[in-house]
Every structure is written in structure tokens, then in C-alpha cells.
C-alpha positions in Angstrom: 165.6 45.2 -49.4 166.8 42.6 -46.9 167.5 45.3 -44.3 163.9 46.6 -44.7 162.5 43.1 -44.3 164.4 42.6 -41.1 163.2 46.0 -39.6 159.6 45.1 -40.5 159.9 41.7 -38.9 161.4 43.4 -35.7 158.5 45.9 -35.5 155.9 43.1 -35.9 157.5 41.1 -33.1 157.4 44.1 -30.7 153.7 44.9 -31.5 152.9 41.2 -30.9 154.7 41.3 -27.6 152.7 44.4 -26.4 149.5 42.6 -27.5 150.3 39.5 -25.5 151.2 41.7 -22.4 147.9 43.6 -22.6 146.0 40.4 -22.9 147.8 39.1 -19.9 146.9 42.1 -17.9 143.2 41.8 -18.8 143.2 38.2 -18.0 144.9 38.8 -14.6 142.4 41.4 -13.6 139.5 39.2 -14.7 138.2 41.9 -17.1 137.1 41.5 -20.6 138.6 43.7 -23.3 136.5 46.9 -23.7 134.9 46.7 -20.2 134.2 50.2 -18.5 136.5 51.3 -15.6 134.7 51.2 -12.2 135.8 53.9 -9.7 136.7 52.5 -6.3 134.7 53.6 -3.2 135.8 56.9 -1.8 137.0 56.7 1.8 135.0 59.1 4.0 134.3 59.8 7.7 130.7 60.0 8.7 128.6 61.5 11.5 125.0 61.0 12.5 122.3 63.7 12.5 120.8 64.1 16.0 118.0 66.1 17.6 118.1 68.2 20.7 116.8 71.5 22.0 119.0 74.4 21.0 119.0 78.1 21.8 118.1 80.8 19.4 120.6 83.6 20.0 122.2 86.8 18.9 126.0 87.1 19.0 127.7 90.5 19.7 130.9 92.0 20.8 130.6 93.8 24.2 132.7 95.6 26.7 133.0 95.0 30.5 132.0 97.9 32.7 132.3 98.2 36.5 129.0 98.2 38.4 129.9 101.3 40.3 132.7 103.9 39.6 133.5 106.5 42.2 136.1 109.3 41.8 137.4 110.3 45.3 137.9 114.1 45.8 138.5 116.0 49.0 135.7 118.1 50.4 138.2 120.4 52.3 141.4 121.9 51.2 144.7 121.1 52.9 147.8 119.0 53.0 147.7 115.2 52.8 149.3 113.8 56.0 148.5 110.1 55.7 147.5 107.4 53.1 145.9 104.4 54.6 145.7 101.9 51.7 147.8 100.3 49.0 147.3 100.9 45.3 145.1 98.1 43.8 143.8 97.0 47.2 140.2 95.9 47.8 138.5 98.4 50.0 135.2 98.3 52.0 132.6 100.9 52.7 133.8 103.3 55.4 137.4 102.2 55.1 139.9 105.1 55.8 141.7 106.2 52.7 143.3 109.6 53.2 143.9 112.1 56.0 144.0 115.8 55.4 145.8 117.9 58.0 143.0 118.4 60.6 144.7 121.1 62.7 143.2 124.2 60.9 139.8 122.7 61.1 140.1 121.8 64.7 141.0 125.4 65.5 138.0 126.6 63.6 135.8 124.2 65.6 137.3 125.5 68.8 136.6 129.1 67.8 133.0 128.3 66.7 132.4 126.5 70.1 133.7 129.5 72.0 131.5 131.9 70.0 128.6 129.7 70.7 129.3 129.7 74.5 129.5 133.5 74.4 126.3 133.8 72.5 124.5 131.5 74.9 125.7 133.6 77.8 124.4 136.7 76.2 121.1 135.0 75.6 120.9 134.0 79.2 121.5 137.7 80.3 119.0 139.0 77.9 116.3 136.6 79.1 117.0 137.6 82.8 116.7 141.4 82.0 113.5 140.8 80.1 112.0 138.7 82.9 112.6 141.5 85.3 110.5 144.0 83.4 107.9 141.4 82.3 107.2 140.3 85.9 106.7 143.7 87.4 103.5 144.0 89.4 102.9 147.5 88.1 103.2 147.7 84.3 103.6 151.5 84.6 106.9 151.1 86.4 108.7 150.6 83.0 108.2 152.3 79.7 106.9 150.6 76.7 110.2 151.4 74.8 112.3 149.8 77.5 110.0 146.7 77.5 110.3 146.3 73.7 114.1 146.9 73.8 114.7 144.1 76.3 112.3 141.7 74.4 114.2 142.4 71.2 117.5 141.8 72.9 116.3 138.3 73.8 115.3 137.6 70.2 118.6 138.8 68.9 120.6 136.8 71.3 118.6 133.7 70.5 119.3 134.2 66.8 123.0 134.6 67.5 123.0 131.4 69.4 121.4 129.5 66.5 123.9 131.1 64.1 126.9 130.0 66.2 125.4 126.5 66.6 125.3 126.3 62.8 129.0 127.4 62.7 129.9 124.7 65.1 128.1 122.1 63.1 129.9 123.3 59.9 133.3 123.3 61.6 132.7 119.9 63.0 131.7 118.6 59.5 134.8 120.1 58.0 136.9 118.3 60.6 135.2 115.0 59.7 136.0 115.7 56.0 139.7 115.6 56.9 139.3 111.8 57.1 138.4 110.6 53.6 136.7 107.1 53.6 135.5 104.7 50.9 131.9 105.2 49.9 131.6 101.7 48.2 133.0 98.2 48.2 135.5 97.9 45.4 139.0 97.8 44.1 141.2 100.9 44.5 143.1 102.1 41.5 146.4 104.0 41.5 146.4 107.0 43.8 146.9 110.4 42.2 148.6 112.1 45.2 151.3 111.4 47.8 151.8 112.4 51.4 152.6 116.1 51.5 150.6 117.2 48.5 148.2 120.1 49.1 144.8 119.4 47.6 141.9 121.7 46.8 138.3 121.0 47.9 136.1 119.4 45.2 138.7 119.7 42.5 141.7 117.5 43.1 141.3 113.8 42.0 142.7 111.5 44.7 141.6 108.0 43.6 139.2 106.0 41.5 137.4 103.0 43.1 135.5 100.5 40.9 133.1 97.8 42.1 134.0 94.6 40.3 131.3 92.2 41.5 128.9 92.2 39.8 129.9 93.8 36.5 128.1 95.0 33.4 128.6 93.7 29.9 127.5 96.5 27.5 126.8 95.5 23.9 124.6 96.5 20.9 122.2 94.8 18.5 121.0 96.0 15.2 117.6 97.6 14.9 116.5 94.6 12.8 117.0 92.4 15.8 115.3 94.8 18.2 111.8 93.4 17.6 112.8 89.9 18.5 114.5 91.2 21.7 111.5 93.2 22.7 109.1 90.3 22.0 111.0 87.8 24.1 111.6 90.3 26.9 107.9 90.6 27.5 107.7 86.8 28.0 110.7 86.1 30.2 114.0 87.4 31.6 116.5 86.9 28.9 119.8 85.1 29.7 123.1 86.3 28.4 126.3 84.3 28.1 129.6 86.2 28.2 133.1 84.9 27.6 136.5 86.6 27.0 138.1 86.2 23.5 141.1 84.3 24.9 139.2 82.3 27.5 138.7 78.6 27.1 136.5 78.3 30.2 132.7 78.0 30.0 130.8 81.2 29.4 129.6 83.1 32.4 125.8 83.4 32.6 124.0 86.7 33.4 120.7 88.5 32.9 119.7 91.2 30.5 119.0 94.2 32.7 118.8 97.2 30.4 117.5 98.1 27.0 118.1 101.7 25.8 115.2 103.9 24.9 116.3 104.8 21.4 118.2 103.6 18.4 121.5 105.4 18.0 121.7 107.7 15.0 124.2 106.8 12.3 124.8 103.3 13.5 121.3 101.9 13.5 122.0 100.0 16.7 120.5 100.0 20.2 122.5 99.6 23.4 121.8 96.7 25.9 123.4 95.8 29.2 123.8 92.5 31.0 124.6 92.1 34.6 126.7 89.0 35.6 128.4 87.9 38.8 132.2 88.3 39.0 133.4 87.0 42.4 136.6 85.6 40.9 137.4 88.9 39.1 137.6 87.0 35.8 136.0 89.9 33.9 138.0 93.2 34.2 136.5 96.6 33.4 137.4 97.9 29.9 138.0 94.5 28.3 136.1 93.4 25.2 134.1 90.2 25.5 132.0 87.9 23.3 128.3 88.2 24.3 125.5 85.8 23.4 121.9 86.9 24.0 119.6 83.9 24.3 116.2 84.8 22.8 114.4 81.5 22.8 114.8 77.7 22.6 114.2 75.7 19.5 112.8 72.2 20.4 113.9 69.0 18.6 116.2 70.7 16.2 118.2 68.5 13.8 122.0 69.0 14.0 124.9 67.6 12.0 128.6 68.1 12.5 129.6 71.6 11.3 132.1 70.1 8.8 129.5 68.2 6.9 127.8 71.0 4.9 129.5 72.3 1.8 128.8 75.4 -0.3 128.0 75.4 -4.0 126.6 77.9 -6.5 123.1 76.7 -5.7 123.5 76.9 -1.9 124.6 74.6 0.9 124.6 70.8 0.4 125.9 67.7 2.1 126.2 64.0 1.3 124.0 61.4 3.0 125.3 57.8 3.1 122.5 55.4 2.2 122.1 51.8 3.3 123.8 50.5 0.1 126.9 52.7 0.8 126.1 55.1 -1.9 126.3 58.9 -1.3 123.2 61.0 -2.0 123.7 64.7 -2.5 121.1 66.8 -0.5 120.5 70.5 -0.7 120.0 71.8 2.9 119.0 74.9 4.7 121.3 75.7 7.7 120.4 77.4 11.0 122.7 78.7 13.7 125.8 77.0 14.7 125.8 75.2 18.1 129.5 74.6 19.1 130.8 71.8 16.8 127.4 71.2 15.4 125.1 73.2 13.1 121.3 73.2 12.8 119.8 71.9 9.6 116.2 73.2 9.1 115.6 71.3 5.9 117.1 68.4 4.0 118.2 65.9 6.7 116.4 63.8 9.2 117.6 62.6 12.6 119.5 59.3 12.4 120.8 59.7 8.9 124.6 59.4 8.3 126.3 62.3 6.7 129.8 62.6 5.3 132.0 64.7 7.5 135.4 64.3 5.9 136.4 63.2 2.4 133.7 65.1 0.4 136.2 66.0 -2.4 136.4 62.3 -3.4 132.6 61.7 -3.3 130.4 61.8 -6.4 126.6 61.9 -6.2 125.4 58.4 -6.3 128.9 56.9 -6.0 129.9 54.3 -3.5 131.8 55.3 -0.4 133.8 53.4 2.2 133.5 54.5 5.8 137.0 54.9 7.1 137.8 53.7 10.6 139.2 56.4 12.8 142.8 55.7 14.1 143.0 53.8 17.4 143.8 55.9 20.4 146.5 54.5 22.6 147.2 55.3 26.2 150.8 56.2 27.1 152.3 55.2 30.5 151.6 58.7 31.9 147.9 58.3 31.1 147.6 60.9 28.4 145.8 59.9 25.2 147.7 60.0 21.9 146.9 58.9 18.4 148.2 55.6 17.1 149.7 57.3 14.0 153.2 58.6 14.2 153.6 62.4 14.3 
């Protein structure tokens, strides 16, 4: 019985000690027993909604295509005796590229010229013989048959002269074809033949030349976007912005220059083509590119940082920080993204502050504390770095 009393006295003393400790905590915090717990303000980063004119656009994946592509083939058969360019070199119109052995064609030209001289001599003789009978004072001194024969000889000799002149022209043209020149300004690819190869006329591929400035950017849009494209094309020349997927430089601006005349079966898309300058050879034929077709400009659009909107089961929303530091949840309708910003068509006005970071700790109507971004220090080399340690 005594042991039980001692244990009971020990339990009462411990309970009384906990009671005194709890009362001390309440007194230290200045709270009354039973008061509700108040959640501290959530630390957030905010941004301000702004207004500016923004483009209305269509994004697509395109492919770079050379403005002109020429496959060089010989127009005469023969052996390649000289190559006058380096693979991958820039070539100009009229620049000498290949030489086909000209000796057989020089011989053909010499023979054609000799045949022409012989025909011209025969024509001269025929004209002289015909003049003798034509200028006789007495027409009865020559028979009608002899007169017709000499007249026909003149006509035949004249036809033979014209035939041989054509043969000379053809032989001279074949001799010119022995020197193969560039028909365009462009960049040469890898040659397909070497010196000593025998090539066949109009069948052997020697080289491919592509013009790289300007270039085309071919892309497609869906048939649902075709109406908007056609409507805006009638009002102005549409601008196109093209950039490479791995390129950090600004987009290259060009103009929409082609709209196909039919929607492609099976895909429901229509082909478009933009022309853009390429003096620095930044865009290479065959590469894929990001293409943005600018349809129109939306004036005084409201934009917020793209990190501000959140997605819920009811749609997109964001938190607006009011003057009393409370957060108001707003349902919003979003437009197109503009770099690091996004257009808000409904739900936010210009000048309002929206929560950009820390949304998980915010409750609708709850208080927030705007966090100060870390100071940026300048190192001795002059490059900016964060004040926080990495």
C-alpha cells in the first residue's frame, strides 16, 4: 500500500511539471490557452503584369532548302583532262570547272570547215556556169534542159553550203562543250569524277552546285490554320522568323513567298515556303529549323511571367498579391507564349503583382511575404555571380 502511494505521488508530480511547462510556453509566446494557430506568411517571388504589342504566330518545324540546285553533266562524251576547282569551293557564273579532251572535237571542226570550203567552191563554180547560159544574147543557143540543169546545180551547191555551215556550227559548239563552266553562283559539292575518267554525254553526274544565299525554309501548317494564313496574306506580306534548334542567336527574318495550291492528302497539311537571306551561311541545306509565321499583331496585350500560371482541374489560375499582402486566386485564360512571358486574355490587369515562385506554399486569401532576390556581386574579372554559395 505504501509503494502504491509513492508511485501515485510520483505520477502526480510529473503531470504537474508538464502542466507548468505548457503554461510557461503559452506565457512566453503571449498566447492564451485555446487560441487558434496562425499560419506564417508564405515567402514568394512576384512579377508585375505588363502590356505591350505582341505577334500572333504559328510555330512549325521546317527544313532549309537551297535556292538553286544544279546537277552538272557533260554535253559531250570524252575523257576528263583537267579539274579547275576544289571540292566545297564557292564558284561564280561562268567559272571553269572541268575540261573534256578537246582534240577529237577540234578534228571534227577542222573537217567540217574543210567540207564547207569545198562546198563554197562548188557553189561558186555552179554560179559561174549558170551565169554563162543565163546571159547569152540568143536564148536559142542553149537548150532548155541545159539551162535547167545548171540552175539546179546552183541550188544544190547552195544547199550543200548551208548544210556544211551547220556542221561547222555544231562542231564548234561541241568543242565549246569540252570546257564545262558553272551556270550559277553557289557552293560546289564533292566531285563525282577524277582526271582520266571517261564520261558520257548527258548521263554522267560530275558535280552538284547549290546556291546558299538566299535560301528557302519549307514548312507546313494544318488546314485549320490555312484560313488565317490566306486572310492575312491578302492584307500584307507575312514575315517569317527562322532559327536553328541548337542556335542561341536571334531568329533570322524572312518573307513568306509561296503557298501551295492544295492540301496534301493523308496529312491534312499545306506546304509553305519562306525566303530568307543567308550571307553568313548560317543556314545549311537539309537542316531542320524552327519556323515562326507571324500572322498579325495583338495590341496592348497583358503579359505575365510564364512561371506564374498554374494548372488545376478547373483550368489555369494564378495568385494575385493584393495591397494587404494577401493572395487572391484568379482563374485566367492564357494566350500564346512570348519568350519568358505569356499572354493573359482574361483574369489579370496590367500593373497587378502575380506570384511567380512559391505557389505551393500559398493558400487563397492567405498572407504572403515577398522574398528579396539574392544580391548579385561582381567578381574582380567583371562577371556577375550570385551572392549565395554554390
